[in-house]
N, C-alpha and C positions, 0 to 999 in steps of 0.2 A: 522562572518567575515572569508574570506578564508585565510589559512596560506601560507605566501609566502616562497618558498623553492627555493634553487639554482638548475640549469640544472642538475648538479652533483647529487644532491639529489633526483630529480626526475628521473633521470637515474639508479640510484642504487635502488630506489622502484619499478620501473618497471622492472628490472633485476630481482630482489628477487622474484617477483610475477610470472613472466615467469617461472623461475626455479621451483618454487614450483608447480605451475599448471603441469609443463611438468612431474615433478616426479609423480603426483597423476595421471595423464591420462595415464600414462605408463601401468597400470593395467586396468581391466574391471570397468565400473560405479558401479556397486554394491559395488564392493570391496573398491573403492575409497570412496563411502559414508560412508562405515562402519570406515574408516580411518578417514575420515573428523568428524564423530561422536565423535571419541576419541579425536581428536584436539578440538572440542567444549567443551567435559568435561574438558581438560586441561585449556582452555581459561576462563572457568567459575571458575575454582580453583584461577587462578592469577589475574583476572580483577576485584578486589574488587569494583571500582567505578561503572561500568555497572552492575555488579552483583547485588549491592544494589539499583540501580535505577530499573533494571528490575523487581526485587524482589517486590520492593515497588508499583510499578505500577499494578503487577498481584495482589497484595493483596488488593489495593484499588478498583481493577475492580471487583473482586471476592471475596466480604468480607466473603463469606460462608466457604471458605477453610481455612484448618487447617495450620498451620505454616509447617509443615511437607510436606504437598500438594503445598503450594506456593514455597518451595525451590526445588522440585521435577521439578515443571513445569519451575521454572526458569532455571533450568540446561537443561532441554531438549529444551528450546528456544535456549540456547547457541549453542548447539548440531545443530540444525535446521539452524541456523545462519552460521555456517562454511560448512554445507552439501550445503546450498544455493550458497555460494560462488564456491563450486567444480562444482555445476551442471550447471552453467552459462557456464563453460568451455566445457562441455560436450554436451550440448544443441545441437549445429550444427550438431555434430556426429550422435546423437540418434534421431532428429526429424526431417524427411523429408518425402517427398510425400508417399513413400510406406511402412515407418516402424513406424510412429507415432501411429497406433492403437495398436500395442504391448506395447506401453509405456504411452498412454493417453487414459482416459476414458470420454466420454462426456456425460453430464446428466444435464437435464432441460435446453436445449440449444434450444429447437425450435422455442418459440417467438424470441429469440435473432438473430437466423441465419435468419428468415423471415424478419427482420429490415435490417440486413446486407445484404440481397439479394434483397432489395425494391430499392436500387439505391438512398435513401435520405440519408442525413447526418445524423450520430448517434454520440453522446459521449458515452464514456465507460469508467468506473472507479473501480479501485480496490484499496486494501490497501498494506501496507507492510507485506504481508500474503502469506504463501506457496511460489510458484515461481511465482512471477508476470512477470518474463522475458519470461517464458515458454507460460503464456497466450497470450502475443502479437505475439511471435515467431511462435506458431502454426498457429494462425488464418492467418499470412502472408503466410504460408507453405499451407494453404488451399487456397489461392489465394484471400484473402482479402487484398486491399492495406491500411494496418493500420499505421497510424501516431501516435506516442508517444511522449509525452511531457516529457522532462528529463533534470536536471540541469548537465551541464558540469562536470566533475571531476576536482580537482585542479591540479592533476597531467597529463599534457597533453600527455604523452606516455601511461599511462595506460588507460586515455581516449580514446585515437585513437584505441587502442587495443580492447576495450570492443566495441566500435562503430562498428568495425568490426565484431565481433560477434554477435551484435544485428542485423545488416542490412543484415546478410549472406544470408538470405532467402527472404527479400523483406520489412522487416519491415523498416519503414523510422523514425528516430529519429529527432525531433525538439528540438532544444536547447532553454532555457530561455531566451536566449539574442536575438533571432529573433521571437520570439513566436507569437506576436498577429498577424503580417501580414500573417504568415504562417498558422496560424488556421483558419483565415478566409477563406484563399484560399480552405483548406482543405474541409471546410464545403461547400462552393460553389461549390467544384467538387462533393459532394455528398459521400465523402469518410468518414471512421470512425476515429475519434480522440480519444486517449486513455490517461488517466490520472492516476497518483498513487495520490488518493486524500486525503490521511491522514495525511499530513505534518502540523507541527505547522504553523500558518500564521501570529504570531506576535499579538501585542498588538491591532492591528487595524482590524483584523480578525473578522469574524462572529462567535460567541460562540454558539454552538449548543451541544447538549448532547452527550455523549459518555461514555459508562461504567459508567453512574451514575454521570458523572462530565461534566461541560461545558468544551468544546475543542474549540481553535481558529481554523477556518477553511477558506480557500481561498473562496472569494465570486466568483471569475471568472468563475467557472464551471456554477455554477447557472445562472449568468448573461449571460453567452454564450448560455445557454439552452433556456432560456427565450427570449433573444433578437433573437434569431435564429428559435425558435419554433421546438427545437431538442429534441428527446427522448434520456434518459440515461440509458444505460444498466450497472448494478452492478453485475460484475462477480468475479470469483475467480480460482485459481489453488491450489488445496490441494494436498500435497503428500498423497498417499495412500500406498505405498511401498509393498513389501520390494524394495530396490534399488529406481532406477530412474523411478519411476510411479507415474503418477498423475490424479487427476479427476478434469476437468474443467465444471464449471456448472454458472448458473445465479442465483444470490439471489434476484433480484428485478429488474423491468425495470419501469422508471418514464416516463410516457407519457405527452405531453402537456395538454391532457384533465384533467389529475390529478392535476394541478396546477391552472386550471381556476377558476376563482371566489373566490381563496383564499386572505384573507386580506393583507397578506405578503406572496406573492409565492415564493420570493427569499429564505426567512427563511424557508419555508416548504421544497423547493427542497433541499436546503443544509442539512436540519436535516434529511430529508429522506434518502440521498445516504449515511450519516454517519451511520444512524441505520442500512442499508443494511451492511455496513463494520462491524459492531460489531456484528450482526448475524453471519457473515462469520467467524469472529474470534472465536465466540463462539463454533463453529463447529470442530475447529482445534486450540484451544488457544496455544499451543506448536510451532505452525507455525508462530507465530506474531513476529514481531521486537520489543520486550517490552523494550528493551534498549534504544530507541530513545526517545526524549523528547516531547512526543506527547500533554502533558500538561503544558508544560513550561511557555506560555502565561497565564496570568489570565485578567477576565474582570475588567473594571476601577473600579466599584463599590466594586468589592471585594478587590481589591489593596488597597483601601481607607477606608474598612471595613464599608461599607454602606449597606442598605438593596438593594435587587435585585429591578432594575427599573420595574416600572409598564409594559412599553411597553415590555420588554424581559418576563415579567412572562405571559403576555397575549399571545405571541407568542408560549410560552412553553405548556400552558393549550389548544392552539388550534390545537396541534398536535394530529391526530387521535388515535395514539398508547399510548399517556402520561396517566399515571394512577397516582392516589394520592401518592402512596409509592415512584415512580420515582420522582415527583415533589418535594417531601420532601428531597428526598436524594441531589437533585439539590441545596437545600437551606443549607445544611450543611457546616460549615465553612472549609477552607482549612486545610490541615495536614502540619504540619512543615516540613514534608520531601518532599512536592510536589515539591519543587523547587531543588531537587537532581540534581548535575551537574555530 
């Protein structure tokens, strides 16, 4: 539920944010990112609630890691989080038509570019990984009319400011309040539609595997792909450093032919793009937003301490990449700290 603040509180938050960004952007991007990393370490030291949650999520996702490795990865993720906030403000200055090759490297993008050039609609998904803002922003700079779905921020002043940054080079942001009609218009126009696809979808979401646990995931992306016969590009933007330097790539592309003949195509598509996001995270785990509550909602059978339903087990077993070990892990009981706030 959104918090309701007074206009004075909103204005104070906005002013503080602009002053902080102004101070950081007075120096070059690489030095600002070094400062941001230091601020991230400070945040890690004082923010016990998010530190504990992120550490728990990392330990559950990588059970093979030692306690020391979990702690180091948690600290690195806090550094990345603050660096990401700084990078958003530098993006319009650093990414434009003649400078982007010095800052961004493209890899394994051939099939995705072919789809984007085909004139047919395409869905694009990524997660809270790396710099998802750069991913859409660069495609807009390259001339693709990308439309990205985003939730408006509670602070209207900060929301308007960040919206201006995002749309500076042609990226069009669709708010969730008017999403349905606009998404259908974008698809009808044959233009790419982008989503951050790893948010918790609540108790009524579709529960698919993500790092060995079932995670509630929105059905809307899969339903849109199936109903409109639209392929899904799963892509990422990983920081490769030093400084403001990124690699943009494609992890997977899900074509309509891939879900044809599946007994439950919606479950298959949703599970497959979440698997792609997991693989992206595994390649750069320090760049994931581990502090967000990805596993907050739990399936009904788990909340009621009942066995996994036969239908869900059947859907899991039908996934081509599912292994007996992974299936056994999905049957493990929840951990007491899984509901950390």
